Biopython code that builds the backbone (N, CA, C, O; Angstrom):
import numpy as np
from Bio.PDB.StructureBuilder import StructureBuilder

atoms = [
    (1, "MET", "N", (-9.539, -17.192, -3.760)),
    (1, "MET", "CA", (-9.899, -17.291, -5.149)),
    (1, "MET", "C", (-9.175, -18.491, -5.738)),
    (1, "MET", "O", (-8.032, -18.778, -5.383)),
    (2, "SER", "N", (-9.838, -19.172, -6.621)),
    (2, "SER", "CA", (-9.241, -20.324, -7.288)),
    (2, "SER", "C", (-9.483, -20.215, -8.781)),
    (2, "SER", "O", (-10.430, -19.568, -9.228)),
    (3, "SER", "N", (-8.609, -20.861, -9.549)),
    (3, "SER", "CA", (-8.709, -20.793, -11.004)),
    (3, "SER", "C", (-9.011, -22.160, -11.582)),
    (3, "SER", "O", (-8.597, -23.186, -11.043)),
    (4, "ASN", "N", (-9.743, -22.155, -12.693)),
    (4, "ASN", "CA", (-10.055, -23.374, -13.420)),
    (4, "ASN", "C", (-10.214, -22.985, -14.883)),
    (4, "ASN", "O", (-11.136, -22.245, -15.228)),
    (5, "ASN", "N", (-9.332, -23.473, -15.745)),
    (5, "ASN", "CA", (-9.394, -23.152, -17.175)),
    (5, "ASN", "C", (-9.401, -21.646, -17.423)),
    (5, "ASN", "O", (-10.196, -21.153, -18.222)),
    (6, "ASN", "N", (-8.529, -20.923, -16.747)),
    (6, "ASN", "CA", (-8.391, -19.479, -16.879)),
    (6, "ASN", "C", (-9.585, -18.695, -16.343)),
    (6, "ASN", "O", (-9.616, -17.470, -16.468)),
    (7, "GLU", "N", (-10.563, -19.368, -15.753)),
    (7, "GLU", "CA", (-11.664, -18.674, -15.095)),
    (7, "GLU", "C", (-11.354, -18.639, -13.610)),
    (7, "GLU", "O", (-10.757, -19.574, -13.076)),
    (8, "THR", "N", (-11.750, -17.578, -12.948)),
    (8, "THR", "CA", (-11.456, -17.452, -11.538)),
    (8, "THR", "C", (-12.754, -17.405, -10.745)),
    (8, "THR", "O", (-13.716, -16.746, -11.139)),
    (9, "TYR", "N", (-12.764, -18.109, -9.628)),
    (9, "TYR", "CA", (-13.930, -18.200, -8.773)),
    (9, "TYR", "C", (-13.587, -17.728, -7.368)),
    (9, "TYR", "O", (-12.496, -17.983, -6.859)),
    (10, "LEU", "N", (-14.538, -17.036, -6.753)),
    (10, "LEU", "CA", (-14.421, -16.731, -5.339)),
    (10, "LEU", "C", (-14.843, -17.975, -4.572)),
    (10, "LEU", "O", (-15.817, -18.631, -4.943)),
    (11, "SER", "N", (-14.135, -18.298, -3.530)),
    (11, "SER", "CA", (-14.557, -19.351, -2.619)),
    (11, "SER", "C", (-15.161, -18.663, -1.409)),
    (11, "SER", "O", (-14.490, -17.875, -0.742)),
    (12, "ILE", "N", (-16.417, -18.953, -1.122)),
    (12, "ILE", "CA", (-17.148, -18.274, -0.062)),
    (12, "ILE", "C", (-17.412, -19.282, 1.050)),
    (12, "ILE", "O", (-18.103, -20.282, 0.855)),
    (13, "TYR", "N", (-16.847, -18.997, 2.218)),
    (13, "TYR", "CA", (-16.979, -19.876, 3.374)),
    (13, "TYR", "C", (-17.951, -19.246, 4.366)),
    (13, "TYR", "O", (-17.642, -18.205, 4.947)),
    (14, "LEU", "N", (-19.109, -19.848, 4.571)),
    (14, "LEU", "CA", (-20.078, -19.356, 5.537)),
    (14, "LEU", "C", (-19.746, -19.908, 6.914)),
    (14, "LEU", "O", (-19.386, -21.075, 7.063)),
    (15, "GLY", "N", (-19.874, -19.047, 7.918)),
    (15, "GLY", "CA", (-19.597, -19.467, 9.283)),
    (15, "GLY", "C", (-20.717, -20.317, 9.856)),
    (15, "GLY", "O", (-21.886, -20.142, 9.512)),
    (16, "ASN", "N", (-20.342, -21.248, 10.741)),
    (16, "ASN", "CA", (-21.306, -22.079, 11.448)),
    (16, "ASN", "C", (-21.738, -21.451, 12.774)),
    (16, "ASN", "O", (-22.629, -21.973, 13.444)),
    (17, "GLY", "N", (-21.117, -20.340, 13.156)),
    (17, "GLY", "CA", (-21.443, -19.686, 14.410)),
    (17, "GLY", "C", (-20.633, -20.181, 15.592)),
    (17, "GLY", "O", (-20.802, -19.695, 16.711)),
    (18, "ASP", "N", (-19.752, -21.145, 15.353)),
    (18, "ASP", "CA", (-18.937, -21.690, 16.440)),
    (18, "ASP", "C", (-17.442, -21.594, 16.141)),
    (18, "ASP", "O", (-16.633, -22.282, 16.764)),
    (19, "GLY", "N", (-17.083, -20.743, 15.192)),
    (19, "GLY", "CA", (-15.678, -20.599, 14.810)),
    (19, "GLY", "C", (-15.247, -21.516, 13.692)),
    (19, "GLY", "O", (-14.097, -21.460, 13.257)),
    (20, "THR", "N", (-16.153, -22.370, 13.212)),
    (20, "THR", "CA", (-15.844, -23.239, 12.078)),
    (20, "THR", "C", (-16.637, -22.767, 10.860)),
    (20, "THR", "O", (-17.499, -21.894, 10.959)),
    (21, "PHE", "N", (-16.327, -23.358, 9.724)),
    (21, "PHE", "CA", (-16.942, -22.929, 8.475)),
    (21, "PHE", "C", (-17.523, -24.107, 7.707)),
    (21, "PHE", "O", (-17.041, -25.235, 7.802)),
    (22, "LYS", "N", (-18.566, -23.815, 6.947)),
    (22, "LYS", "CA", (-19.146, -24.803, 6.039)),
    (22, "LYS", "C", (-18.214, -24.964, 4.840)),
    (22, "LYS", "O", (-17.359, -24.106, 4.618)),
    (23, "PRO", "N", (-18.353, -26.035, 4.061)),
    (23, "PRO", "CA", (-17.578, -26.151, 2.824)),
    (23, "PRO", "C", (-17.874, -24.942, 1.920)),
    (23, "PRO", "O", (-18.975, -24.394, 1.961)),
    (24, "PRO", "N", (-16.906, -24.535, 1.116)),
    (24, "PRO", "CA", (-17.098, -23.319, 0.317)),
    (24, "PRO", "C", (-18.093, -23.498, -0.826)),
    (24, "PRO", "O", (-18.246, -24.579, -1.394)),
    (25, "THR", "N", (-18.761, -22.391, -1.135)),
    (25, "THR", "CA", (-19.493, -22.294, -2.396)),
    (25, "THR", "C", (-18.615, -21.453, -3.310)),
    (25, "THR", "O", (-17.778, -20.684, -2.837)),
    (26, "LYS", "N", (-18.801, -21.596, -4.599)),
    (26, "LYS", "CA", (-17.957, -20.861, -5.547)),
    (26, "LYS", "C", (-18.809, -19.962, -6.414)),
    (26, "LYS", "O", (-19.941, -20.303, -6.759)),
    (27, "ALA", "N", (-18.252, -18.795, -6.769)),
    (27, "ALA", "CA", (-18.931, -17.833, -7.629)),
    (27, "ALA", "C", (-17.934, -17.316, -8.657)),
    (27, "ALA", "O", (-16.853, -16.854, -8.292)),
    (28, "PHE", "N", (-18.284, -17.389, -9.940)),
    (28, "PHE", "CA", (-17.422, -16.895, -11.015)),
    (28, "PHE", "C", (-17.279, -15.385, -10.900)),
    (28, "PHE", "O", (-18.267, -14.675, -10.713)),
    (29, "CYS", "N", (-16.042, -14.892, -11.012)),
    (29, "CYS", "CA", (-15.809, -13.451, -10.861)),
    (29, "CYS", "C", (-14.910, -12.873, -11.942)),
    (29, "CYS", "O", (-14.380, -11.778, -11.757)),
    (30, "GLY", "N", (-14.717, -13.555, -13.056)),
    (30, "GLY", "CA", (-13.916, -12.997, -14.142)),
    (30, "GLY", "C", (-12.544, -13.629, -14.223)),
    (30, "GLY", "O", (-12.343, -14.770, -13.806)),
    (31, "PHE", "N", (-11.609, -12.883, -14.758)),
    (31, "PHE", "CA", (-10.261, -13.372, -14.993)),
    (31, "PHE", "C", (-9.251, -12.451, -14.305)),
    (31, "PHE", "O", (-9.335, -11.229, -14.426)),
    (32, "ALA", "N", (-8.320, -13.030, -13.601)),
    (32, "ALA", "CA", (-7.244, -12.313, -12.913)),
    (32, "ALA", "C", (-7.756, -11.248, -11.955)),
    (32, "ALA", "O", (-7.357, -10.088, -12.061)),
    (33, "PRO", "N", (-8.642, -11.620, -11.009)),
    (33, "PRO", "CA", (-9.106, -10.641, -10.031)),
    (33, "PRO", "C", (-7.985, -10.267, -9.074)),
    (33, "PRO", "O", (-7.110, -11.083, -8.783)),
    (34, "GLU", "N", (-8.013, -9.059, -8.597)),
    (34, "GLU", "CA", (-6.963, -8.558, -7.723)),
    (34, "GLU", "C", (-7.477, -8.174, -6.343)),
    (34, "GLU", "O", (-6.821, -8.479, -5.346)),
    (35, "ASN", "N", (-8.625, -7.518, -6.252)),
    (35, "ASN", "CA", (-9.134, -6.995, -4.992)),
    (35, "ASN", "C", (-10.644, -7.149, -4.944)),
    (35, "ASN", "O", (-11.309, -7.190, -5.978)),
    (36, "ILE", "N", (-11.184, -7.235, -3.712)),
    (36, "ILE", "CA", (-12.628, -7.282, -3.562)),
    (36, "ILE", "C", (-13.074, -6.304, -2.480)),
    (36, "ILE", "O", (-12.306, -5.955, -1.584)),
    (37, "VAL", "N", (-14.330, -5.867, -2.581)),
    (37, "VAL", "CA", (-14.990, -5.108, -1.523)),
    (37, "VAL", "C", (-16.378, -5.710, -1.328)),
    (37, "VAL", "O", (-16.996, -6.206, -2.270)),
    (38, "ILE", "N", (-16.848, -5.655, -0.091)),
    (38, "ILE", "CA", (-18.163, -6.190, 0.245)),
    (38, "ILE", "C", (-19.015, -5.046, 0.774)),
    (38, "ILE", "O", (-18.609, -4.332, 1.691)),
    (39, "MET", "N", (-20.204, -4.876, 0.190)),
    (39, "MET", "CA", (-21.109, -3.799, 0.573)),
    (39, "MET", "C", (-22.471, -4.099, -0.038)),
    (39, "MET", "O", (-22.569, -4.871, -0.992)),
    (40, "ASP", "N", (-23.505, -3.504, 0.499)),
    (40, "ASP", "CA", (-24.845, -3.638, -0.075)),
    (40, "ASP", "C", (-24.988, -2.594, -1.180)),
    (40, "ASP", "O", (-25.326, -1.442, -0.909)),
    (41, "PHE", "N", (-24.734, -2.994, -2.412)),
    (41, "PHE", "CA", (-24.769, -2.054, -3.541)),
    (41, "PHE", "C", (-26.181, -1.794, -4.054)),
    (41, "PHE", "O", (-26.450, -0.712, -4.576)),
    (42, "ASN", "N", (-27.093, -2.763, -3.918)),
    (42, "ASN", "CA", (-28.420, -2.586, -4.499)),
    (42, "ASN", "C", (-29.500, -2.223, -3.482)),
    (42, "ASN", "O", (-30.678, -2.155, -3.832)),
    (43, "GLY", "N", (-29.111, -1.988, -2.226)),
    (43, "GLY", "CA", (-30.038, -1.489, -1.225)),
    (43, "GLY", "C", (-31.066, -2.475, -0.712)),
    (43, "GLY", "O", (-32.102, -2.062, -0.193)),
    (44, "ASP", "N", (-30.803, -3.788, -0.846)),
    (44, "ASP", "CA", (-31.769, -4.774, -0.379)),
    (44, "ASP", "C", (-31.455, -5.303, 1.017)),
    (44, "ASP", "O", (-32.132, -6.207, 1.507)),
    (45, "GLY", "N", (-30.426, -4.740, 1.661)),
    (45, "GLY", "CA", (-30.053, -5.172, 3.002)),
    (45, "GLY", "C", (-29.175, -6.403, 3.042)),
    (45, "GLY", "O", (-28.881, -6.908, 4.125)),
    (46, "ILE", "N", (-28.746, -6.902, 1.891)),
    (46, "ILE", "CA", (-27.902, -8.096, 1.790)),
    (46, "ILE", "C", (-26.558, -7.693, 1.188)),
    (46, "ILE", "O", (-26.509, -6.950, 0.208)),
    (47, "SER", "N", (-25.479, -8.183, 1.773)),
    (47, "SER", "CA", (-24.146, -7.841, 1.268)),
    (47, "SER", "C", (-23.931, -8.380, -0.136)),
    (47, "SER", "O", (-24.307, -9.509, -0.451)),
    (48, "ASP", "N", (-23.317, -7.550, -0.974)),
    (48, "ASP", "CA", (-22.925, -7.905, -2.335)),
    (48, "ASP", "C", (-21.405, -7.861, -2.399)),
    (48, "ASP", "O", (-20.757, -7.348, -1.487)),
    (49, "ILE", "N", (-20.842, -8.389, -3.459)),
    (49, "ILE", "CA", (-19.388, -8.412, -3.638)),
    (49, "ILE", "C", (-19.038, -7.713, -4.945)),
    (49, "ILE", "O", (-19.666, -7.950, -5.976)),
    (50, "ALA", "N", (-18.027, -6.848, -4.888)),
    (50, "ALA", "CA", (-17.458, -6.251, -6.102)),
    (50, "ALA", "C", (-16.002, -6.711, -6.193)),
    (50, "ALA", "O", (-15.261, -6.666, -5.211)),
    (51, "VAL", "N", (-15.610, -7.150, -7.384)),
    (51, "VAL", "CA", (-14.265, -7.685, -7.616)),
    (51, "VAL", "C", (-13.618, -6.896, -8.742)),
    (51, "VAL", "O", (-14.211, -6.735, -9.808)),
    (52, "MET", "N", (-12.408, -6.403, -8.516)),
    (52, "MET", "CA", (-11.649, -5.697, -9.543)),
    (52, "MET", "C", (-10.802, -6.715, -10.298)),
    (52, "MET", "O", (-10.081, -7.506, -9.691)),
    (53, "SER", "N", (-10.893, -6.689, -11.628)),
    (53, "SER", "CA", (-10.185, -7.659, -12.453)),
    (53, "SER", "C", (-9.126, -6.962, -13.300)),
    (53, "SER", "O", (-9.446, -6.248, -14.250)),
    (54, "PHE", "N", (-7.874, -7.177, -12.946)),
    (54, "PHE", "CA", (-6.760, -6.618, -13.714)),
    (54, "PHE", "C", (-6.722, -7.220, -15.111)),
    (54, "PHE", "O", (-6.438, -6.518, -16.081)),
    (55, "GLY", "N", (-7.006, -8.514, -15.220)),
    (55, "GLY", "CA", (-6.899, -9.220, -16.494)),
    (55, "GLY", "C", (-7.933, -8.804, -17.517)),
    (55, "GLY", "O", (-7.688, -8.893, -18.720)),
    (56, "GLU", "N", (-9.098, -8.345, -17.049)),
    (56, "GLU", "CA", (-10.174, -7.978, -17.961)),
    (56, "GLU", "C", (-10.459, -6.482, -17.989)),
    (56, "GLU", "O", (-11.328, -6.036, -18.738)),
    (57, "ASN", "N", (-9.743, -5.704, -17.189)),
    (57, "ASN", "CA", (-9.972, -4.260, -17.121)),
    (57, "ASN", "C", (-11.423, -3.941, -16.781)),
    (57, "ASN", "O", (-12.061, -3.121, -17.442)),
    (58, "ASP", "N", (-11.937, -4.600, -15.742)),
    (58, "ASP", "CA", (-13.313, -4.344, -15.354)),
    (58, "ASP", "C", (-13.522, -4.617, -13.874)),
    (58, "ASP", "O", (-12.609, -5.031, -13.159)),
    (59, "ALA", "N", (-14.744, -4.376, -13.437)),
    (59, "ALA", "CA", (-15.180, -4.738, -12.096)),
    (59, "ALA", "C", (-16.416, -5.618, -12.255)),
    (59, "ALA", "O", (-17.280, -5.347, -13.089)),
    (60, "ALA", "N", (-16.487, -6.652, -11.463)),
    (60, "ALA", "CA", (-17.653, -7.534, -11.453)),
    (60, "ALA", "C", (-18.392, -7.323, -10.149)),
    (60, "ALA", "O", (-17.776, -7.249, -9.086)),
    (61, "VAL", "N", (-19.715, -7.226, -10.224)),
    (61, "VAL", "CA", (-20.537, -7.112, -9.021)),
    (61, "VAL", "C", (-21.435, -8.342, -8.954)),
    (61, "VAL", "O", (-22.145, -8.662, -9.908)),
    (62, "LEU", "N", (-21.392, -9.024, -7.818)),
    (62, "LEU", "CA", (-22.207, -10.209, -7.579)),
    (62, "LEU", "C", (-23.200, -9.873, -6.472)),
    (62, "LEU", "O", (-22.804, -9.623, -5.334)),
    (63, "ALA", "N", (-24.482, -9.867, -6.804)),
    (63, "ALA", "CA", (-25.522, -9.526, -5.832)),
    (63, "ALA", "C", (-25.771, -10.705, -4.896)),
    (63, "ALA", "O", (-25.983, -11.832, -5.345)),
    (64, "GLY", "N", (-25.744, -10.438, -3.605)),
    (64, "GLY", "CA", (-26.014, -11.472, -2.616)),
    (64, "GLY", "C", (-27.484, -11.855, -2.607)),
    (64, "GLY", "O", (-28.359, -11.011, -2.796)),
    (65, "LYS", "N", (-27.747, -13.149, -2.385)),
    (65, "LYS", "CA", (-29.121, -13.646, -2.324)),
    (65, "LYS", "C", (-29.615, -13.814, -0.887)),
    (65, "LYS", "O", (-30.791, -14.099, -0.665)),
    (66, "GLY", "N", (-28.719, -13.637, 0.090)),
    (66, "GLY", "CA", (-29.111, -13.753, 1.486)),
    (66, "GLY", "C", (-28.948, -15.133, 2.078)),
    (66, "GLY", "O", (-29.195, -15.330, 3.268)),
    (67, "ASP", "N", (-28.536, -16.091, 1.267)),
    (67, "ASP", "CA", (-28.342, -17.459, 1.751)),
    (67, "ASP", "C", (-26.902, -17.926, 1.561)),
    (67, "ASP", "O", (-26.614, -19.121, 1.618)),
    (68, "GLY", "N", (-26.004, -16.970, 1.336)),
    (68, "GLY", "CA", (-24.601, -17.321, 1.110)),
    (68, "GLY", "C", (-24.258, -17.564, -0.340)),
    (68, "GLY", "O", (-23.104, -17.844, -0.665)),
    (69, "THR", "N", (-25.244, -17.461, -1.222)),
    (69, "THR", "CA", (-24.982, -17.587, -2.655)),
    (69, "THR", "C", (-25.162, -16.230, -3.307)),
    (69, "THR", "O", (-25.690, -15.299, -2.699)),
    (70, "PHE", "N", (-24.720, -16.128, -4.541)),
    (70, "PHE", "CA", (-24.723, -14.855, -5.249)),
    (70, "PHE", "C", (-25.246, -15.022, -6.662)),
    (70, "PHE", "O", (-25.064, -16.068, -7.284)),
    (71, "ALA", "N", (-25.897, -13.984, -7.164)),
    (71, "ALA", "CA", (-26.342, -13.956, -8.554)),
    (71, "ALA", "C", (-25.109, -13.933, -9.458)),
    (71, "ALA", "O", (-24.027, -13.557, -9.007)),
    (72, "PRO", "N", (-25.252, -14.327, -10.718)),
    (72, "PRO", "CA", (-24.111, -14.249, -11.642)),
    (72, "PRO", "C", (-23.542, -12.829, -11.697)),
    (72, "PRO", "O", (-24.268, -11.846, -11.551)),
    (73, "ALA", "N", (-22.251, -12.750, -11.905)),
    (73, "ALA", "CA", (-21.551, -11.468, -11.936)),
    (73, "ALA", "C", (-22.061, -10.594, -13.081)),
    (73, "ALA", "O", (-22.347, -11.074, -14.178)),
    (74, "VAL", "N", (-22.166, -9.306, -12.792)),
    (74, "VAL", "CA", (-22.444, -8.288, -13.804)),
    (74, "VAL", "C", (-21.150, -7.495, -13.940)),
    (74, "VAL", "O", (-20.600, -7.032, -12.941)),
    (75, "PHE", "N", (-20.659, -7.335, -15.169)),
    (75, "PHE", "CA", (-19.354, -6.718, -15.393)),
    (75, "PHE", "C", (-19.494, -5.274, -15.868)),
    (75, "PHE", "O", (-20.349, -4.948, -16.692)),
    (76, "PHE", "N", (-18.627, -4.418, -15.322)),
    (76, "PHE", "CA", (-18.594, -2.997, -15.669)),
    (76, "PHE", "C", (-17.179, -2.651, -16.111)),
    (76, "PHE", "O", (-16.217, -2.917, -15.391)),
    (77, "GLY", "N", (-17.054, -2.063, -17.287)),
    (77, "GLY", "CA", (-15.744, -1.736, -17.836)),
    (77, "GLY", "C", (-15.040, -0.637, -17.070)),
    (77, "GLY", "O", (-15.664, 0.291, -16.556)),
    (78, "ALA", "N", (-13.731, -0.762, -17.006)),
    (78, "ALA", "CA", (-12.871, 0.245, -16.382)),
    (78, "ALA", "C", (-11.851, 0.684, -17.421)),
    (78, "ALA", "O", (-11.808, 0.149, -18.529)),
    (79, "ASN", "N", (-11.043, 1.648, -17.057)),
    (79, "ASN", "CA", (-9.967, 2.048, -17.947)),
    (79, "ASN", "C", (-8.842, 1.027, -17.872)),
    (79, "ASN", "O", (-9.000, -0.028, -17.258)),
    (80, "VAL", "N", (-7.743, 1.323, -18.474)),
    (80, "VAL", "CA", (-6.645, 0.371, -18.611)),
    (80, "VAL", "C", (-6.010, 0.035, -17.263)),
    (80, "VAL", "O", (-5.734, 0.925, -16.459)),
    (81, "PHE", "N", (-5.784, -1.237, -17.028)),
    (81, "PHE", "CA", (-5.038, -1.760, -15.887)),
    (81, "PHE", "C", (-5.507, -1.238, -14.529)),
    (81, "PHE", "O", (-4.768, -0.504, -13.874)),
    (82, "PRO", "N", (-6.714, -1.597, -14.090)),
    (82, "PRO", "CA", (-7.112, -1.199, -12.743)),
    (82, "PRO", "C", (-6.222, -1.893, -11.711)),
    (82, "PRO", "O", (-5.906, -3.075, -11.843)),
    (83, "LEU", "N", (-5.829, -1.150, -10.697)),
    (83, "LEU", "CA", (-4.921, -1.672, -9.681)),
    (83, "LEU", "C", (-5.572, -1.873, -8.321)),
    (83, "LEU", "O", (-5.182, -2.779, -7.584)),
    (84, "GLN", "N", (-6.548, -1.055, -7.976)),
    (84, "GLN", "CA", (-7.215, -1.120, -6.681)),
    (84, "GLN", "C", (-8.692, -0.806, -6.856)),
    (84, "GLN", "O", (-9.093, -0.181, -7.838)),
    (85, "ILE", "N", (-9.501, -1.247, -5.891)),
    (85, "ILE", "CA", (-10.929, -0.947, -5.903)),
    (85, "ILE", "C", (-11.323, -0.463, -4.513)),
    (85, "ILE", "O", (-10.808, -0.945, -3.504)),
    (86, "ALA", "N", (-12.235, 0.486, -4.476)),
    (86, "ALA", "CA", (-12.787, 0.981, -3.215)),
    (86, "ALA", "C", (-14.263, 1.247, -3.428)),
    (86, "ALA", "O", (-14.698, 1.502, -4.551)),
    (87, "ALA", "N", (-15.035, 1.188, -2.353)),
    (87, "ALA", "CA", (-16.475, 1.430, -2.429)),
    (87, "ALA", "C", (-16.856, 2.455, -1.377)),
    (87, "ALA", "O", (-16.219, 2.557, -0.329)),
    (88, "GLY", "N", (-17.886, 3.199, -1.665)),
    (88, "GLY", "CA", (-18.401, 4.165, -0.710)),
    (88, "GLY", "C", (-19.503, 4.986, -1.331)),
    (88, "GLY", "O", (-19.794, 4.859, -2.521)),
    (89, "THR", "N", (-20.118, 5.831, -0.520)),
    (89, "THR", "CA", (-21.179, 6.698, -1.003)),
    (89, "THR", "C", (-20.545, 7.834, -1.792)),
    (89, "THR", "O", (-19.799, 8.645, -1.243)),
    (90, "LEU", "N", (-20.845, 7.882, -3.073)),
    (90, "LEU", "CA", (-20.208, 8.844, -3.974)),
    (90, "LEU", "C", (-21.176, 9.904, -4.480)),
    (90, "LEU", "O", (-20.774, 10.822, -5.196)),
    (91, "GLN", "N", (-22.442, 9.786, -4.116)),
    (91, "GLN", "CA", (-23.436, 10.714, -4.643)),
    (91, "GLN", "C", (-24.548, 10.887, -3.621)),
    (91, "GLN", "O", (-24.670, 10.099, -2.683)),
    (92, "GLN", "N", (-25.352, 11.914, -3.804)),
    (92, "GLN", "CA", (-26.486, 12.121, -2.911)),
    (92, "GLN", "C", (-27.438, 10.940, -3.021)),
    (92, "GLN", "O", (-27.546, 10.313, -4.075)),
    (93, "GLY", "N", (-28.118, 10.645, -1.941)),
    (93, "GLY", "CA", (-29.044, 9.531, -1.935)),
    (93, "GLY", "C", (-28.477, 8.300, -1.264)),
    (93, "GLY", "O", (-29.194, 7.324, -1.046)),
    (94, "GLY", "N", (-27.195, 8.334, -0.934)),
    (94, "GLY", "CA", (-26.603, 7.261, -0.168)),
    (94, "GLY", "C", (-26.320, 5.973, -0.898)),
    (94, "GLY", "O", (-26.036, 4.968, -0.245)),
    (95, "LYS", "N", (-26.380, 5.942, -2.220)),
    (95, "LYS", "CA", (-26.091, 4.716, -2.958)),
    (95, "LYS", "C", (-24.577, 4.533, -3.089)),
    (95, "LYS", "O", (-23.887, 5.429, -3.576)),
    (96, "PRO", "N", (-24.060, 3.389, -2.663)),
    (96, "PRO", "CA", (-22.621, 3.183, -2.789)),
    (96, "PRO", "C", (-22.207, 2.960, -4.239)),
    (96, "PRO", "O", (-22.921, 2.320, -5.011)),
    (97, "GLY", "N", (-21.069, 3.487, -4.590)),
    (97, "GLY", "CA", (-20.491, 3.291, -5.913)),
    (97, "GLY", "C", (-19.092, 2.717, -5.777)),
    (97, "GLY", "O", (-18.646, 2.395, -4.675)),
    (98, "LEU", "N", (-18.412, 2.593, -6.889)),
    (98, "LEU", "CA", (-17.059, 2.035, -6.917)),
    (98, "LEU", "C", (-16.088, 3.012, -7.548)),
    (98, "LEU", "O", (-16.441, 3.757, -8.462)),
    (99, "VAL", "N", (-14.867, 3.000, -7.054)),
    (99, "VAL", "CA", (-13.770, 3.749, -7.660)),
    (99, "VAL", "C", (-12.658, 2.748, -7.923)),
    (99, "VAL", "O", (-12.249, 2.010, -7.026)),
    (100, "LEU", "N", (-12.169, 2.726, -9.163)),
    (100, "LEU", "CA", (-11.035, 1.880, -9.522)),
    (100, "LEU", "C", (-9.859, 2.772, -9.852)),
    (100, "LEU", "O", (-9.962, 3.660, -10.699)),
    (101, "ILE", "N", (-8.745, 2.539, -9.186)),
    (101, "ILE", "CA", (-7.523, 3.281, -9.483)),
    (101, "ILE", "C", (-6.853, 2.563, -10.650)),
    (101, "ILE", "O", (-6.600, 1.360, -10.595)),
    (102, "ASN", "N", (-6.573, 3.314, -11.696)),
    (102, "ASN", "CA", (-6.011, 2.747, -12.917)),
    (102, "ASN", "C", (-4.591, 3.242, -13.127)),
    (102, "ASN", "O", (-4.189, 4.265, -12.573)),
    (103, "ASN", "N", (-3.850, 2.518, -13.919)),
    (103, "ASN", "CA", (-2.491, 2.926, -14.242)),
    (103, "ASN", "C", (-2.134, 2.395, -15.615)),
    (103, "ASN", "O", (-2.195, 1.192, -15.865)),
    (104, "GLU", "N", (-1.767, 3.288, -16.486)),
    (104, "GLU", "CA", (-1.214, 2.848, -17.763)),
    (104, "GLU", "C", (0.248, 2.519, -17.545)),
    (104, "GLU", "O", (0.755, 2.634, -16.429)),
    (105, "VAL", "N", (0.918, 2.117, -18.588)),
    (105, "VAL", "CA", (2.333, 1.789, -18.479)),
    (105, "VAL", "C", (3.124, 3.004, -18.030)),
    (105, "VAL", "O", (4.098, 2.872, -17.288)),
    (106, "SER", "N", (2.719, 4.178, -18.467)),
    (106, "SER", "CA", (3.391, 5.403, -18.037)),
    (106, "SER", "C", (2.475, 6.175, -17.095)),
    (106, "SER", "O", (1.263, 5.959, -17.085)),
    (107, "PHE", "N", (3.043, 7.056, -16.322)),
    (107, "PHE", "CA", (2.265, 7.876, -15.397)),
    (107, "PHE", "C", (1.676, 9.051, -16.147)),
    (107, "PHE", "O", (2.192, 9.343, -17.226)),
    (108, "PRO", "N", (0.678, 9.740, -15.707)),
    (108, "PRO", "CA", (0.128, 9.638, -14.360)),
    (108, "PRO", "C", (-0.946, 8.571, -14.275)),
    (108, "PRO", "O", (-1.544, 8.190, -15.282)),
    (109, "ALA", "N", (-1.182, 8.099, -13.076)),
    (109, "ALA", "CA", (-2.283, 7.181, -12.823)),
    (109, "ALA", "C", (-3.589, 7.966, -12.866)),
    (109, "ALA", "O", (-3.578, 9.184, -12.691)),
    (110, "TYR", "N", (-4.679, 7.310, -13.090)),
    (110, "TYR", "CA", (-5.976, 7.958, -13.095)),
    (110, "TYR", "C", (-6.990, 6.982, -12.524)),
    (110, "TYR", "O", (-6.622, 5.883, -12.107)),
    (111, "TYR", "N", (-8.253, 7.364, -12.501)),
    (111, "TYR", "CA", (-9.252, 6.519, -11.869)),
    (111, "TYR", "C", (-10.513, 6.440, -12.701)),
    (111, "TYR", "O", (-10.762, 7.282, -13.564)),
    (112, "THR", "N", (-11.312, 5.407, -12.429)),
    (112, "THR", "CA", (-12.611, 5.218, -13.030)),
    (112, "THR", "C", (-13.641, 5.249, -11.907)),
    (112, "THR", "O", (-13.471, 4.567, -10.897)),
    (113, "VAL", "N", (-14.698, 6.024, -12.067)),
    (113, "VAL", "CA", (-15.781, 6.049, -11.099)),
    (113, "VAL", "C", (-16.973, 5.319, -11.706)),
    (113, "VAL", "O", (-17.416, 5.650, -12.806)),
    (114, "LEU", "N", (-17.487, 4.331, -10.991)),
    (114, "LEU", "CA", (-18.680, 3.599, -11.419)),
    (114, "LEU", "C", (-19.802, 4.017, -10.486)),
    (114, "LEU", "O", (-19.867, 3.574, -9.340)),
    (115, "ARG", "N", (-20.696, 4.883, -10.990)),
    (115, "ARG", "CA", (-21.807, 5.377, -10.191)),
    (115, "ARG", "C", (-22.903, 4.330, -10.110)),
    (115, "ARG", "O", (-23.168, 3.619, -11.079)),
    (116, "ASN", "N", (-23.527, 4.242, -8.968)),
    (116, "ASN", "CA", (-24.610, 3.300, -8.729)),
    (116, "ASN", "C", (-25.898, 3.892, -9.276)),
    (116, "ASN", "O", (-26.355, 4.928, -8.793)),
    (117, "THR", "N", (-26.488, 3.251, -10.274)),
    (117, "THR", "CA", (-27.729, 3.746, -10.868)),
    (117, "THR", "C", (-28.901, 2.808, -10.574)),
    (117, "THR", "O", (-29.936, 2.863, -11.239)),
    (118, "SER", "N", (-28.722, 1.932, -9.552)),
    (118, "SER", "CA", (-29.818, 1.020, -9.201)),
    (118, "SER", "C", (-30.997, 1.806, -8.657)),
    (118, "SER", "O", (-30.820, 2.888, -8.097)),
    (119, "LYS", "N", (-32.190, 1.274, -8.816)),
    (119, "LYS", "CA", (-33.418, 1.940, -8.349)),
    (119, "LYS", "C", (-33.628, 1.721, -6.883)),
    (119, "LYS", "O", (-34.609, 2.207, -6.320)),
]
sb = StructureBuilder()
sb.init_structure("model")
sb.init_model(0)
sb.init_chain("A")
sb.init_seg("    ")
for serial, (resi, resn, name, xyz) in enumerate(atoms, 1):
    if name == "N":
        sb.init_residue(resn, " ", resi, " ")
    sb.init_atom(name, np.array(xyz, "f"), 0.0, 1.0, " ", f" {name:<3s}", serial, name[0])
structure = sb.get_structure()
């Protein structure tokens, strides 16, 4: 991840198939990202990226286009100070969702569940 004017971008390096990589493409992912997960969130067979942003108290999901580029980030609000992100099937139907572990200044920690409502 790299920063420019307080904006943070993912640097995505596509493999050439021989152990080397193409120059990176960049995708905006919010401010102060901490963790990422890669999974097909919208069921199109192409990997998407979810990024947890401590600085913005949200998660950004970038839908993969299948050519190494991604659609602009869609942001989903979380509770205060998300610390970690995880993805997995959280409901019937097999649609992956996100769980963000949150922590206020005082304990106890709690979590935010972002259910996948894509068609």
